[in-house]
C-alpha positions in Angstrom: 13.8 -10.4 5.3 11.2 -7.9 5.6 11.8 -4.7 4.3 10.3 -1.3 2.9 10.9 -1.1 -0.5 12.1 1.8 -2.3 8.1 2.8 -3.8 7.9 3.6 -7.1 9.1 0.5 -9.1 10.0 0.6 -12.1 7.5 -2.5 -12.7 5.6 -4.8 -11.3 4.2 -8.2 -12.5 1.3 -10.2 -11.7 1.9 -13.7 -11.2 -0.3 -16.8 -10.4 1.6 -19.3 -8.9 1.1 -23.1 -9.9 -1.2 -24.2 -7.1 -3.6 -21.6 -8.7 -4.6 -20.1 -5.4 -1.2 -17.5 -4.3 -0.9 -14.2 -6.4 2.9 -13.0 -6.1 3.7 -10.0 -7.1 7.4 -9.1 -8.2 8.7 -5.5 -7.9 11.6 -4.3 -9.8 13.3 -1.4 -9.0 16.8 -0.7 -11.0 18.7 -4.7 -10.8 16.9 -5.1 -7.4 14.0 -7.9 -7.3 11.1 -7.6 -4.4 9.0 -10.2 -4.0 4.6 -9.9 -2.3 2.0 -12.2 -1.9 -1.3 -10.7 -2.1 -3.6 -13.8 -2.2 -4.2 -17.0 -1.0 -7.5 -18.3 -2.2 -9.6 -21.0 -1.2 -10.6 -21.7 -4.7 -8.6 -21.7 -8.2 -8.0 -18.5 -9.5 -8.4 -17.8 -13.2 -5.0 -17.5 -15.0 -6.1 -15.0 -17.2 -8.3 -12.6 -14.8 -5.2 -12.5 -12.3 -2.5 -11.2 -14.6 -4.2 -9.5 -17.7 -7.4 -8.3 -17.1 -7.0 -8.0 -13.3 -3.7 -7.3 -12.4 -4.2 -3.5 -11.6 -6.8 -5.0 -8.5 -4.1 -6.9 -7.3 -1.4 -4.8 -7.6 -3.8 -2.3 -5.4 -3.2 -4.9 -2.8 0.3 -4.5 -2.3 1.4 -3.4 1.6 4.5 -1.1 1.0 6.1 -2.8 4.4 5.2 -6.6 3.2 7.8 -6.4 -0.2 10.7 -9.2 0.3 14.1 -8.2 -1.2 15.5 -11.4 -2.7 
């Protein structure tokens, strides 16, 4: 179920999935968790670049109306 998440979040984590091609955002608002996929790359991505040095870049790609509440 799609829903508009309560922005701003308390915290947004950037995670590179096991396939090394999908970037997933975890948005925390109080006790609620929201997820959003922001990239499905054609080639493998570097975990250090995605989760550390490039994390803010991925956070900026989030769309307010695409968060999924878990």
